[in-house]
N, CA, C and O atoms as a DFTB+ gen file, in Angstrom:
748 C
 N C O
     1  1      13.926     -46.778      34.317
     2  2      13.280     -47.847      34.718
     3  2      11.857     -47.677      35.006
     4  3      11.651     -47.058      36.050
     5  1      10.629     -48.129      34.248
     6  2       9.885     -47.765      34.661
     7  2       8.762     -48.699      35.098
     8  3       8.817     -49.789      34.530
     9  1       7.522     -48.520      36.165
    10  2       7.032     -49.493      36.875
    11  2       5.599     -49.418      36.337
    12  3       5.227     -48.513      35.589
    13  1       4.953     -50.244      36.685
    14  2       3.626     -50.920      36.637
    15  2       2.962     -51.142      37.270
    16  3       3.353     -52.248      37.644
    17  1       1.654     -50.830      38.064
    18  2       1.209     -51.309      39.195
    19  2      -0.068     -52.230      38.671
    20  3      -1.023     -51.723      38.083
    21  1       0.032     -53.570      38.941
    22  2      -1.054     -54.597      38.729
    23  2      -1.978     -54.331      39.931
    24  3      -1.689     -54.330      41.128
    25  1      -3.184     -54.102      39.314
    26  2      -4.666     -53.865      39.926
    27  2      -5.101     -55.416      40.649
    28  3      -5.808     -55.454      41.656
    29  1      -4.682     -56.395      40.124
    30  2      -4.848     -57.447      40.789
    31  2      -3.928     -58.028      41.743
    32  3      -4.127     -59.059      42.386
    33  1      -3.071     -57.406      41.778
    34  2      -1.698     -57.874      42.772
    35  2      -1.420     -56.869      43.541
    36  3      -1.474     -55.796      42.941
    37  1      -1.039     -56.776      45.058
    38  2      -0.704     -55.944      45.849
    39  2       0.685     -56.095      45.844
    40  3       1.422     -56.668      46.646
    41  1       0.911     -55.520      44.865
    42  2       2.875     -55.532      44.163
    43  2       2.785     -54.576      43.096
    44  3       1.797     -54.162      42.490
    45  1       4.021     -54.299      42.981
    46  2       4.320     -53.439      41.557
    47  2       5.376     -54.050      40.852
    48  3       6.356     -54.609      41.345
    49  1       5.094     -53.897      39.620
    50  2       5.896     -55.234      38.533
    51  2       6.563     -54.545      37.958
    52  3       5.953     -53.572      37.512
    53  1       8.036     -54.588      37.638
    54  2       8.895     -53.418      36.358
    55  2       8.058     -54.236      35.025
    56  3       7.671     -55.352      34.680
    57  1       8.104     -52.570      34.503
    58  2       7.510     -52.847      33.378
    59  2       8.100     -53.751      32.180
    60  3       9.313     -53.912      32.051
    61  1       7.256     -54.263      31.409
    62  2       7.850     -55.495      30.300
    63  2       9.173     -54.585      29.518
    64  3      10.195     -55.209      29.234
    65  1       9.095     -53.351      29.253
    66  2      10.494     -52.915      28.413
    67  2      11.499     -52.875      29.637
    68  3      12.653     -52.600      29.307
    69  1      11.332     -53.046      30.685
    70  2      12.800     -52.910      31.621
    71  2      13.300     -54.439      31.435
    72  3      13.964     -54.906      32.361
    73  1      13.034     -55.249      30.318
    74  2      13.786     -56.700      30.404
    75  2      15.068     -56.380      29.886
    76  3      15.954     -57.228      29.993
    77  1      15.369     -55.023      29.205
    78  2      16.595     -55.272      28.750
    79  2      17.428     -55.297      30.049
    80  3      18.539     -55.827      30.077
    81  1      16.873     -54.719      31.105
    82  2      17.909     -54.952      32.039
    83  2      18.471     -56.510      33.061
    84  3      19.216     -56.828      33.988
    85  1      17.498     -57.074      32.092
    86  2      17.720     -58.652      32.521
    87  2      16.672     -59.181      32.813
    88  3      15.794     -58.561      33.413
    89  1      16.561     -60.301      32.489
    90  2      15.093     -61.195      32.669
    91  2      14.814     -60.966      34.658
    92  3      13.800     -60.482      35.162
    93  1      15.737     -61.354      35.227
    94  2      15.611     -61.169      36.732
    95  2      15.255     -59.953      36.892
    96  3      14.069     -60.101      37.188
    97  1      15.444     -58.897      36.903
    98  2      14.883     -57.614      37.042
    99  2      13.701     -57.256      36.764
   100  3      13.112     -56.437      37.469
   101  1      13.043     -57.917      35.476
   102  2      11.828     -57.586      35.013
   103  2      10.627     -58.484      35.617
   104  3       9.443     -58.173      35.489
   105  1      11.061     -59.582      36.259
   106  2      10.190     -60.141      37.685
   107  2      10.488     -60.036      38.829
   108  3      10.264     -61.049      39.492
   109  1      10.877     -59.274      39.307
   110  2      11.192     -58.626      40.425
   111  2      10.062     -57.863      40.848
   112  3       9.613     -56.946      40.162
   113  1       9.419     -58.320      42.331
   114  2       8.157     -57.806      42.718
   115  2       8.354     -56.364      43.846
   116  3       9.243     -56.577      44.670
   117  1       8.001     -55.645      43.921
   118  2       7.711     -54.571      44.866
   119  2       6.485     -54.639      45.456
   120  3       5.549     -54.872      44.690
   121  1       6.223     -54.489      46.692
   122  2       4.963     -54.115      47.309
   123  2       4.801     -52.752      47.685
   124  3       5.469     -51.967      48.358
   125  1       3.484     -52.675      46.920
   126  2       3.049     -51.438      47.120
   127  2       2.907     -50.383      47.791
   128  3       2.727     -49.301      47.232
   129  1       2.975     -50.540      49.369
   130  2       3.511     -49.883      50.332
   131  2       4.984     -49.390      50.456
   132  3       5.219     -48.574      51.347
   133  1       5.792     -49.723      49.812
   134  2       7.391     -49.849      49.988
   135  2       7.404     -48.169      49.639
   136  3       8.193     -47.595      50.389
   137  1       6.780     -47.333      48.768
   138  2       6.844     -45.765      48.654
   139  2       6.713     -45.132      50.005
   140  3       7.601     -44.453      50.520
   141  1       5.340     -45.445      50.647
   142  2       4.922     -44.659      51.754
   143  2       5.700     -44.974      52.652
   144  3       5.628     -44.065      53.479
   145  1       6.421     -45.739      52.995
   146  2       7.351     -46.225      54.150
   147  2       8.927     -45.546      53.416
   148  3       9.972     -45.204      53.971
   149  1       8.766     -45.548      52.838
   150  2      10.445     -44.676      52.377
   151  2      10.177     -43.375      52.189
   152  3      11.153     -42.625      52.170
   153  1       9.053     -42.887      52.037
   154  2       8.979     -41.309      52.221
   155  2       8.289     -40.716      53.479
   156  3       7.916     -39.551      53.618
   157  1       8.164     -41.987      54.590
   158  2       7.761     -41.694      56.143
   159  2       9.077     -41.879      56.565
   160  3       9.317     -40.952      57.337
   161  1      10.253     -42.752      56.432
   162  2      11.775     -42.304      56.610
   163  2      12.565     -41.073      56.375
   164  3      13.380     -40.613      57.175
   165  1      12.248     -40.543      55.152
   166  2      12.699     -39.573      54.654
   167  2      12.324     -38.271      55.540
   168  3      13.081     -37.371      55.904
   169  1      10.751     -38.451      55.816
   170  2      10.187     -37.351      56.467
   171  2      10.752     -37.077      57.602
   172  3      11.293     -35.987      57.789
   173  1      10.705     -38.083      58.572
   174  2      11.316     -38.259      59.842
   175  2      12.865     -38.083      59.690
   176  3      13.478     -37.445      60.546
   177  1      13.435     -38.572      58.741
   178  2      14.772     -37.970      59.242
   179  2      14.811     -36.352      58.545
   180  3      15.884     -35.817      58.822
   181  1      14.201     -35.756      57.989
   182  2      13.942     -34.264      57.879
   183  2      13.428     -33.709      58.802
   184  3      13.857     -32.564      58.943
   185  1      12.608     -34.036      59.586
   186  2      12.088     -33.213      60.571
   187  2      13.188     -33.343      62.003
   188  3      13.462     -32.496      62.853
   189  1      13.668     -34.807      61.836
   190  2      14.853     -34.592      62.833
   191  2      16.091     -33.494      62.487
   192  3      16.675     -32.919      63.405
   193  1      16.314     -33.341      61.550
   194  2      17.347     -32.552      60.728
   195  2      16.741     -31.008      61.122
   196  3      17.498     -30.179      61.627
   197  1      15.369     -30.706      60.861
   198  2      14.907     -29.560      61.215
   199  2      14.803     -29.392      62.869
   200  3      14.744     -28.247      63.317
   201  1      14.786     -30.306      63.600
   202  2      14.481     -29.977      65.451
   203  2      16.041     -29.537      65.675
   204  3      16.557     -28.560      66.217
   205  1      16.540     -30.653      65.041
   206  2      18.297     -30.347      65.618
   207  2      18.858     -28.495      65.189
   208  3      19.317     -27.634      65.941
   209  1      18.608     -28.456      63.920
   210  2      18.822     -26.797      63.528
   211  2      18.091     -26.082      64.397
   212  3      18.746     -25.492      65.256
   213  1      16.972     -25.967      64.423
   214  2      16.300     -25.221      65.685
   215  2      16.905     -25.023      67.096
   216  3      17.193     -23.983      67.688
   217  1      17.003     -26.177      67.423
   218  2      17.737     -26.538      69.174
   219  2      19.165     -25.678      68.770
   220  3      19.532     -24.776      69.524
   221  1      19.726     -25.916      67.885
   222  2      21.234     -25.035      67.693
   223  2      20.911     -23.680      67.499
   224  3      21.705     -22.841      67.925
   225  1      19.906     -23.328      66.942
   226  2      19.639     -21.751      66.847
   227  2      19.217     -21.379      68.294
   228  3      19.660     -20.410      68.910
   229  1      18.536     -22.044      68.641
   230  2      17.935     -21.732      70.270
   231  2      18.978     -21.660      71.448
   232  3      19.159     -21.044      72.498
   233  1      19.474     -22.498      70.789
   234  2      20.825     -22.493      72.081
   235  2      21.959     -21.127      71.862
   236  3      22.707     -20.687      72.735
   237  1      21.854     -20.714      70.692
   238  2      22.755     -19.765      69.922
   239  2      21.792     -18.456      70.559
   240  3      22.411     -17.660      71.264
   241  1      20.274     -18.193      70.338
   242  2      19.831     -16.927      70.142
   243  2      19.460     -16.663      71.737
   244  3      19.389     -15.503      72.142
   245  1      19.217     -17.826      72.661
   246  2      18.224     -17.227      73.800
   247  2      19.644     -16.655      74.962
   248  3      19.396     -15.925      75.921
   249  1      20.750     -17.031      74.716
   250  2      21.846     -16.463      75.865
   251  2      22.177     -15.038      75.321
   252  3      22.606     -14.152      76.060
   253  1      21.944     -14.862      73.927
   254  2      22.256     -13.256      73.456
   255  2      20.964     -12.565      73.919
   256  3      20.971     -11.352      74.129
   257  1      19.892     -13.280      74.080
   258  2      18.572     -12.374      74.112
   259  2      18.462     -12.121      75.743
   260  3      17.846     -11.222      76.315
   261  1      19.224     -13.160      76.299
   262  2      18.514     -12.965      77.686
   263  2      18.856     -11.653      78.478
   264  3      18.155     -11.151      79.355
   265  1      20.185     -11.141      77.962
   266  2      20.664     -10.040      78.289
   267  2      19.613      -8.707      77.891
   268  3      19.249      -7.842      78.687
   269  1      19.280      -8.794      76.586
   270  2      18.593      -7.697      76.367
   271  2      17.001      -7.458      76.860
   272  3      16.389      -6.392      76.934
   273  1      16.459      -9.081      77.230
   274  2      15.308      -9.210      77.959
   275  2      15.477      -8.777      79.499
   276  3      14.505      -8.393      80.150
   277  1      16.618      -8.852      79.975
   278  2      16.779      -8.521      81.300
   279  2      16.773      -6.431      81.239
   280  3      16.318      -5.560      81.981
   281  1      17.278      -6.434      80.385
   282  2      17.391      -4.677      80.576
   283  2      15.820      -4.148      80.120
   284  3      15.306      -3.135      80.595
   285  1      15.327      -4.811      79.360
   286  2      14.175      -4.358      78.756
   287  2      12.992      -4.368      79.859
   288  3      12.189      -3.443      79.981
   289  1      12.998      -5.675      80.734
   290  2      12.364      -5.674      81.471
   291  2      12.447      -5.073      82.745
   292  3      11.570      -4.953      83.600
   293  1      13.653      -4.703      82.750
   294  2      14.155      -3.757      84.101
   295  2      14.072      -2.533      83.880
   296  3      14.123      -1.923      84.949
   297  1      13.941      -1.692      82.782
   298  2      13.192      -0.979      82.004
   299  2      11.742      -0.424      82.558
   300  3      11.342       0.474      83.298
   301  1      11.294      -1.292      81.911
   302  2       9.499      -1.501      81.855
   303  2       9.238      -1.493      83.514
   304  3       8.360      -0.693      83.839
   305  1       9.850      -2.246      84.629
   306  2       9.532      -2.655      85.994
   307  2       9.671      -1.119      86.440
   308  3       8.692      -0.463      86.795
   309  1      11.036      -0.581      86.388
   310  2      11.441       0.412      86.965
   311  2      10.413       1.773      86.167
   312  3      10.346       2.748      86.917
   313  1      10.033       1.867      85.503
   314  2       9.391       2.795      85.077
   315  2       7.933       2.655      85.625
   316  3       7.353       3.679      85.986
   317  1       7.220       1.265      85.718
   318  2       5.996       1.253      86.071
   319  2       5.607       1.197      87.458
   320  3       4.434       1.080      87.813
   321  1       6.950       1.312      88.530
   322  2       6.946       1.036      89.697
   323  2       7.469       2.575      90.317
   324  3       7.713       2.855      91.491
   325  1       7.535       3.298      89.324
   326  2       8.023       4.565      89.923
   327  2       6.991       5.147      90.392
   328  3       5.917       4.822      89.885
   329  1       6.985       6.160      91.475
   330  2       6.148       6.978      92.183
   331  2       5.726       7.779      91.026
   332  3       4.593       8.231      91.193
   333  1       6.258       8.097      89.930
   334  2       5.704       9.137      88.768
   335  2       4.343       8.587      88.074
   336  3       3.394       9.361      87.948
   337  1       4.250       7.165      87.599
   338  2       3.093       6.803      87.156
   339  2       1.890       6.713      88.175
   340  3       0.726       6.938      87.842
   341  1       2.429       6.234      89.912
   342  2       1.640       6.060      90.510
   343  2       0.909       7.532      90.818
   344  3      -0.297       7.665      91.029
   345  1       1.996       8.712      90.797
   346  2       1.463       9.834      91.190
   347  2       0.505      10.706      89.699
   348  3      -0.321      11.610      89.831
   349  1       0.920      10.130      88.502
   350  2      -0.018      10.669      87.544
   351  2      -1.365       9.932      87.659
   352  3      -2.335      10.653      87.428
   353  1      -1.649       8.562      87.987
   354  2      -2.621       8.381      88.122
   355  2      -3.529       8.637      89.142
   356  3      -4.737       8.674      88.911
   357  1      -2.867       8.894      90.713
   358  2      -3.805       9.365      91.601
   359  2      -4.012      10.915      91.113
   360  3      -5.202      11.193      90.966
   361  1      -3.316      11.730      90.897
   362  2      -3.568      13.035      89.818
   363  2      -4.977      13.177      89.034
   364  3      -5.818      14.039      89.290
   365  1      -5.094      12.134      87.988
   366  2      -5.706      11.880      87.123
   367  2      -7.282      11.483      88.243
   368  3      -8.207      12.295      88.246
   369  1      -7.339      10.621      88.813
   370  2      -8.097      10.161      90.170
   371  2      -8.896      11.293      90.805
   372  3     -10.124      11.290      90.719
   373  1      -8.309      12.153      91.369
   374  2      -8.351      13.479      91.905
   375  2      -8.874      14.453      91.017
   376  3      -9.833      15.149      91.349
   377  1      -8.278      14.564      89.835
   378  2      -9.172      15.570      89.289
   379  2     -10.383      15.054      88.775
   380  3     -11.230      15.917      88.540
   381  1     -10.698      13.887      88.535
   382  2     -11.897      13.770      88.032
   383  2     -12.960      13.903      89.110
   384  3     -14.138      14.134      88.838
   385  1     -12.456      13.734      90.451
   386  2     -13.344      13.655      91.495
   387  2     -13.601      15.460      91.646
   388  3     -14.695      16.023      91.660
   389  1     -12.508      15.977      91.727
   390  2     -12.891      17.519      91.652
   391  2     -13.641      17.978      90.925
   392  3     -14.606      18.540      91.443
   393  1     -13.552      17.955      89.440
   394  2     -14.344      18.058      88.695
   395  2     -15.773      18.041      88.642
   396  3     -16.633      18.857      88.311
   397  1     -15.767      16.986      89.026
   398  2     -17.193      16.324      89.358
   399  2     -17.933      17.224      90.442
   400  3     -19.039      17.687      90.166
   401  1     -17.376      17.459      91.590
   402  2     -18.041      18.192      92.425
   403  2     -18.215      19.245      92.014
   404  3     -19.348      19.712      92.131
   405  1     -17.316      19.924      91.461
   406  2     -17.332      21.645      90.691
   407  2     -18.787      21.865      90.177
   408  3     -19.649      22.707      90.430
   409  1     -18.702      20.384      89.056
   410  2     -19.938      20.282      88.157
   411  2     -21.297      20.332      89.040
   412  3     -22.352      20.712      88.534
   413  1     -21.224      20.023      90.062
   414  2     -22.613      19.553      90.746
   415  2     -22.781      20.795      91.848
   416  3     -23.829      20.803      92.494
   417  1     -21.881      21.758      92.073
   418  2     -21.911      22.660      92.665
   419  2     -22.627      24.074      91.712
   420  3     -23.175      25.128      92.035
   421  1     -22.234      23.352      90.288
   422  2     -22.868      24.423      89.246
   423  2     -24.069      24.200      88.691
   424  3     -24.821      25.093      88.299
   425  1     -24.347      22.687      88.623
   426  2     -25.596      22.394      88.193
   427  2     -26.160      21.184      88.649
   428  3     -25.351      20.389      89.126
   429  1     -27.852      20.698      88.611
   430  2     -28.330      19.716      88.904
   431  2     -27.474      18.328      88.136
   432  3     -27.416      18.315      86.906
   433  1     -27.052      17.582      88.663
   434  2     -26.773      16.563      87.529
   435  2     -27.834      15.445      87.056
   436  3     -28.717      15.091      87.837
   437  1     -27.743      14.958      85.905
   438  2     -28.498      14.079      85.376
   439  2     -27.861      12.779      85.593
   440  3     -26.667      12.603      85.837
   441  1     -28.973      11.686      85.456
   442  2     -28.637      10.625      85.164
   443  2     -27.392      10.006      84.111
   444  3     -26.551       9.170      84.444
   445  1     -27.505      10.573      82.929
   446  2     -26.293      10.206      82.131
   447  2     -25.146      10.979      82.701
   448  3     -24.022      10.500      82.552
   449  1     -25.303      12.241      83.408
   450  2     -23.998      12.622      83.986
   451  2     -23.434      11.455      85.315
   452  3     -22.296      11.085      85.603
   453  1     -24.489      11.182      85.790
   454  2     -23.913       9.974      87.030
   455  2     -23.032       8.692      86.533
   456  3     -22.077       8.101      87.037
   457  1     -23.784       8.520      85.297
   458  2     -23.066       7.307      84.522
   459  2     -21.967       7.525      83.877
   460  3     -21.215       6.583      83.625
   461  1     -21.662       8.865      83.476
   462  2     -20.219       9.392      82.813
   463  2     -19.388       9.266      83.684
   464  3     -18.396       8.566      83.483
   465  1     -19.628      10.036      85.093
   466  2     -18.426      10.110      85.822
   467  2     -18.381       8.437      86.685
   468  3     -17.458       8.331      87.492
   469  1     -19.169       7.390      86.556
   470  2     -18.980       6.485      86.925
   471  2     -18.174       5.941      86.196
   472  3     -17.245       5.384      86.782
   473  1     -18.189       5.885      84.829
   474  2     -17.447       5.391      83.602
   475  2     -16.049       5.939      83.787
   476  3     -15.091       5.246      83.444
   477  1     -15.895       6.990      84.242
   478  2     -14.352       7.358      84.640
   479  2     -13.939       7.301      85.565
   480  3     -12.769       7.682      85.543
   481  1     -14.390       6.898      86.831
   482  2     -14.052       6.188      88.043
   483  2     -13.539       4.707      87.669
   484  3     -12.413       4.268      87.904
   485  1     -14.656       3.991      87.004
   486  2     -14.204       2.520      86.381
   487  2     -13.244       2.613      85.567
   488  3     -12.596       1.568      85.500
   489  1     -12.729       3.786      84.641
   490  2     -11.514       3.460      83.687
   491  2     -10.163       3.595      84.439
   492  3      -9.102       3.108      84.049
   493  1     -10.380       4.452      85.771
   494  2      -9.032       4.544      86.327
   495  2      -8.856       3.381      86.958
   496  3      -7.715       2.918      86.981
   497  1     -10.010       2.621      87.639
   498  2      -9.780       1.674      88.293
   499  2      -8.995       0.294      87.443
   500  3      -8.078      -0.460      87.768
   501  1      -9.842       0.407      86.242
   502  2      -8.933      -0.579      85.419
   503  2      -7.665      -0.116      84.690
   504  3      -6.898      -0.889      84.116
   505  1      -7.488       1.423      84.776
   506  2      -5.764       1.833      84.350
   507  2      -5.082       1.010      85.727
   508  3      -4.249       0.166      85.397
   509  1      -5.277       1.115      86.947
   510  2      -4.725       0.878      87.888
   511  2      -4.751      -0.626      87.761
   512  3      -3.608      -1.029      87.976
   513  1      -5.682      -1.760      87.467
   514  2      -5.377      -3.278      87.154
   515  2      -4.409      -3.168      86.068
   516  3      -3.262      -3.611      86.123
   517  1      -4.953      -2.528      85.031
   518  2      -3.572      -2.674      83.796
   519  2      -2.139      -2.489      84.644
   520  3      -1.355      -3.398      84.916
   521  1      -2.049      -1.558      84.873
   522  2      -0.785      -1.500      85.622
   523  2      -0.065      -2.598      86.311
   524  3       0.987      -3.168      86.021
   525  1      -0.963      -2.765      87.377
   526  2      -0.625      -4.069      87.932
   527  2      -0.229      -5.283      87.190
   528  3       0.866      -5.833      87.307
   529  1      -1.580      -5.820      86.108
   530  2      -1.387      -7.004      85.275
   531  2       0.018      -6.646      84.549
   532  3       0.740      -7.629      84.383
   533  1       0.462      -5.574      84.152
   534  2       1.713      -5.440      83.294
   535  2       2.668      -5.491      84.134
   536  3       3.731      -5.789      83.589
   537  1       2.737      -5.324      85.239
   538  2       4.139      -5.467      86.086
   539  2       4.055      -7.116      86.535
   540  3       5.130      -7.707      86.642
   541  1       3.043      -7.712      86.745
   542  2       3.060      -9.022      86.745
   543  2       3.412      -9.769      85.358
   544  3       4.340     -10.574      85.429
   545  1       2.792      -9.604      84.120
   546  2       3.428     -10.166      83.053
   547  2       4.946      -9.878      82.760
   548  3       5.665     -10.711      82.209
   549  1       5.386      -8.633      83.169
   550  2       6.926      -8.492      82.772
   551  2       7.597      -9.346      83.889
   552  3       8.321     -10.320      83.682
   553  1       7.295      -8.902      84.945
   554  2       8.266      -9.980      85.858
   555  2       8.057     -11.370      85.568
   556  3       9.072     -12.049      85.726
   557  1       6.698     -12.194      85.065
   558  2       6.712     -13.246      84.679
   559  2       7.576     -13.609      83.186
   560  3       7.905     -14.712      82.751
   561  1       7.775     -12.367      82.658
   562  2       8.325     -12.631      81.140
   563  2       9.705     -12.989      81.552
   564  3      10.360     -13.753      80.843
   565  1      10.290     -12.400      82.856
   566  2      11.922     -12.558      82.892
   567  2      12.142     -13.360      84.069
   568  3      13.278     -13.486      84.524
   569  1      11.301     -13.821      84.509
   570  2      11.228     -15.264      85.145
   571  2      11.415     -16.635      83.869
   572  3      12.160     -17.613      83.937
   573  1      10.810     -16.394      83.179
   574  2      10.214     -17.361      81.859
   575  2      11.509     -17.804      81.268
   576  3      11.979     -18.922      81.056
   577  1      12.003     -16.428      81.039
   578  2      13.117     -16.179      80.445
   579  2      14.693     -17.296      80.737
   580  3      15.375     -18.195      80.246
   581  1      14.517     -16.217      82.124
   582  2      15.728     -16.719      82.834
   583  2      15.545     -18.143      83.247
   584  3      16.655     -18.564      83.571
   585  1      14.619     -19.088      83.381
   586  2      14.203     -20.262      83.459
   587  2      14.653     -20.676      82.276
   588  3      15.782     -21.160      82.341
   589  1      13.956     -20.647      80.760
   590  2      14.913     -20.995      79.480
   591  2      16.330     -21.134      79.316
   592  3      16.979     -22.109      78.937
   593  1      16.679     -20.041      79.650
   594  2      18.019     -19.946      79.708
   595  2      18.814     -21.259      80.546
   596  3      19.612     -22.087      80.109
   597  1      18.287     -21.089      81.821
   598  2      18.784     -22.026      82.904
   599  2      18.916     -23.548      82.054
   600  3      19.949     -24.217      82.022
   601  1      17.636     -23.909      81.396
   602  2      17.288     -25.375      80.865
   603  2      18.249     -25.266      79.863
   604  3      19.326     -25.842      80.014
   605  1      18.030     -24.640      78.904
   606  2      19.157     -24.528      77.549
   607  2      20.227     -24.893      78.297
   608  3      20.690     -25.974      77.935
   609  1      20.746     -24.423      79.141
   610  2      22.308     -24.367      79.869
   611  2      22.842     -25.687      80.135
   612  3      24.032     -25.966      79.987
   613  1      21.619     -26.800      80.675
   614  2      21.771     -27.522      81.454
   615  2      21.215     -28.745      80.107
   616  3      21.323     -29.971      80.135
   617  1      20.724     -28.022      79.205
   618  2      20.323     -29.069      77.951
   619  2      19.543     -29.928      78.410
   620  3      19.908     -31.104      78.386
   621  1      18.436     -29.628      78.879
   622  2      17.226     -30.304      79.805
   623  2      16.138     -30.240      78.652
   624  3      16.178     -29.792      77.506
   625  1      15.202     -30.831      79.363
   626  2      13.784     -31.045      78.233
   627  2      13.145     -29.554      78.907
   628  3      13.366     -29.084      80.023
   629  1      12.391     -29.081      77.940
   630  2      12.126     -27.669      78.332
   631  2      10.217     -27.616      78.680
   632  3       9.315     -26.805      78.473
   633  1      10.355     -29.193      79.400
   634  2       8.791     -29.038      79.616
   635  2       8.538     -28.266      81.242
   636  3       7.477     -27.947      81.778
   637  1       9.612     -28.161      81.617
   638  2       9.756     -27.143      83.019
   639  2       9.273     -25.937      82.950
   640  3       8.481     -25.423      83.740
   641  1       9.903     -25.309      81.676
   642  2       9.761     -23.960      81.217
   643  2       8.364     -23.643      81.027
   644  3       7.990     -22.546      81.441
   645  1       7.338     -24.583      80.347
   646  2       6.012     -24.308      80.058
   647  2       5.094     -23.827      80.974
   648  3       4.057     -23.195      80.770
   649  1       5.667     -24.250      82.148
   650  2       4.256     -23.287      83.498
   651  2       4.676     -21.991      83.556
   652  3       3.867     -21.146      83.939
   653  1       6.003     -21.603      83.189
   654  2       6.215     -20.247      83.414
   655  2       5.416     -19.600      82.271
   656  3       4.534     -18.787      82.547
   657  1       5.685     -19.923      81.026
   658  2       5.511     -19.644      79.804
   659  2       3.730     -19.611      79.901
   660  3       3.118     -18.694      79.353
   661  1       3.045     -20.650      80.611
   662  2       1.737     -20.585      80.826
   663  2       1.384     -19.205      81.315
   664  3       0.951     -18.267      80.647
   665  1       1.645     -19.252      82.586
   666  2       1.890     -17.883      83.641
   667  2       1.714     -16.726      82.765
   668  3       0.683     -16.059      82.692
   669  1       2.811     -16.531      82.092
   670  2       2.778     -15.630      81.437
   671  2       1.993     -15.316      80.392
   672  3       1.712     -14.158      80.085
   673  1       1.503     -16.589      79.645
   674  2       0.449     -16.370      78.636
   675  2      -1.056     -15.709      79.533
   676  3      -1.630     -14.771      78.981
   677  1      -1.398     -16.022      80.339
   678  2      -2.562     -15.958      81.666
   679  2      -2.559     -14.279      81.469
   680  3      -3.381     -13.534      80.934
   681  1      -1.266     -14.012      82.140
   682  2      -1.141     -12.605      82.489
   683  2      -1.416     -11.872      81.155
   684  3      -2.155     -10.922      81.413
   685  1      -1.104     -11.925      79.732
   686  2      -0.905     -11.367      78.513
   687  2      -2.781     -11.096      78.500
   688  3      -3.513     -10.107      78.449
   689  1      -3.017     -12.915      78.598
   690  2      -4.767     -12.585      78.467
   691  2      -5.408     -11.446      79.299
   692  3      -6.283     -10.757      78.775
   693  1      -5.057     -11.248      80.418
   694  2      -5.595     -10.536      81.338
   695  2      -5.395      -8.915      81.067
   696  3      -6.183      -8.027      81.392
   697  1      -4.219      -8.780      80.434
   698  2      -4.299      -7.462      80.168
   699  2      -4.803      -7.280      78.699
   700  3      -5.146      -6.141      78.383
   701  1      -4.863      -8.002      78.021
   702  2      -6.195      -7.955      76.654
   703  2      -6.899      -7.612      77.169
   704  3      -7.046      -6.409      76.954
   705  1      -7.835      -8.161      78.141
   706  2      -8.887      -8.124      78.582
   707  2      -9.201      -6.627      79.297
   708  3     -10.235      -6.002      79.063
   709  1      -8.455      -6.295      79.935
   710  2      -8.678      -5.184      80.511
   711  2      -8.655      -3.785      79.708
   712  3      -9.345      -2.783      79.899
   713  1      -7.354      -4.100      78.470
   714  2      -7.407      -3.214      77.554
   715  2      -9.066      -2.945      76.746
   716  3      -9.496      -1.893      76.274
   717  1      -9.648      -4.114      76.801
   718  2     -10.660      -4.368      75.964
   719  2     -11.888      -3.785      76.852
   720  3     -12.885      -3.428      76.224
   721  1     -11.890      -3.672      78.157
   722  2     -12.601      -3.279      78.858
   723  2     -12.454      -1.680      78.790
   724  3     -13.404      -0.922      78.985
   725  1     -11.282      -1.304      78.521
   726  2     -11.403       0.446      78.510
   727  2     -11.607       0.618      77.244
   728  3     -11.773       1.811      76.987
   729  1     -11.681      -0.245      76.106
   730  2     -12.051       0.478      74.700
   731  2     -13.299      -0.005      74.331
   732  3     -13.712       0.071      73.174
   733  1     -14.003      -0.562      75.365
   734  2     -15.699      -0.904      74.887
   735  2     -16.038       0.264      75.911
   736  3     -16.975       0.985      75.569
   737  1     -15.425       0.552      77.098
   738  2     -16.465       2.108      77.589
   739  2     -16.074       2.725      76.941
   740  3     -16.882       3.618      77.194
   741  1     -15.127       3.393      75.784
   742  2     -15.152       4.372      75.373
   743  2     -16.204       4.610      73.785
   744  3     -16.391       5.654      73.160
   745  1     -16.756       3.152      73.494
   746  2     -17.231       3.116      72.233
   747  2     -19.146       3.566      72.570
   748  3     -19.939       3.634      71.631
């Protein structure tokens, strides 16, 4: 079946050679916007199918991932909150102070030496801050994922989870900023 668009009319007419289908078919008018409407309906239907498939996949994946998230965050928190990390940072801080005092006893410091020492102290402070930020982000990851699991189990709208995810995002941004500060000091 062939179609012809008549520029003077806001309709599409069946082309004359479609008359073989019958005289009434050749005279039938179809509005030009019908194709767009049909396309929109098909697209909306396709989007709905995709959303349903995504929701189904999430409902299967999140409960399985929750156990893994729990173990991963638990191990990371245990490591970060252990006395070993705090001891390592404290030893590094004492070593910097001790080495600088020894340096001062051997020679007169320059302005650059003072700047280098202050930079090392700032690095230690940034490492402490990075540790604290990583702990907070890990705890928020655990909370956000737990909230997501609960919302999915209750088949609720996920808007309530967004607050937890936003907090997690802010924590990760802070971590990135602290890492950036550590990296810029080294250059």
